C-alpha positions in Angstrom: -107.6 146.2 194.3 -106.5 148.9 196.8 -103.1 149.8 198.1 -102.7 151.7 201.4 -99.7 153.2 202.9 -98.9 152.2 206.5 -100.7 155.3 207.8 -103.9 154.0 206.2 -104.0 156.5 203.3 -105.2 155.1 200.0 -102.4 155.4 197.5 -103.6 153.3 194.6 -107.0 151.8 193.5 -107.9 149.8 190.4 -110.9 147.7 189.5 -110.0 144.7 187.5 -111.3 141.2 186.6 -107.9 139.9 185.6 -106.2 137.1 187.6 -102.8 138.7 187.2 -102.2 142.4 187.6 -99.0 144.5 187.9 -98.7 147.7 189.9 -96.1 150.2 188.9 -94.5 151.3 192.3 -91.6 153.3 190.9 -93.2 156.6 192.0 -93.9 155.3 195.6 -91.6 155.8 198.5 -89.9 152.9 200.2 -91.9 151.5 203.0 -94.6 149.1 204.2 -98.0 149.1 202.3 -101.2 147.1 202.7 -102.6 145.5 199.6 -106.4 144.7 199.8 -107.9 142.4 197.1 -111.6 141.6 196.9 -113.8 139.8 194.4 -117.0 140.5 196.2 -117.0 137.1 197.8 -113.5 136.7 199.2 -111.2 139.4 200.7 -107.4 139.1 200.9 -105.1 141.5 202.7 -101.3 141.3 202.3 -98.4 143.3 203.6 -96.2 144.7 200.7 -92.7 146.0 201.4 -91.3 148.4 198.8 -87.5 148.8 199.1 -85.1 150.6 196.7 
């Protein structure tokens, strides 16, 4: 699991085998982020909006 800011900088990375995972975003600025998930076979990319 990788989380990038809208400029393309990696802001969070974690390897996990869990189906459900939480990311603490309280220290991140409001904005648009890109979440990239991969299990080695399938890749999923989603837009994530953090707004306070």
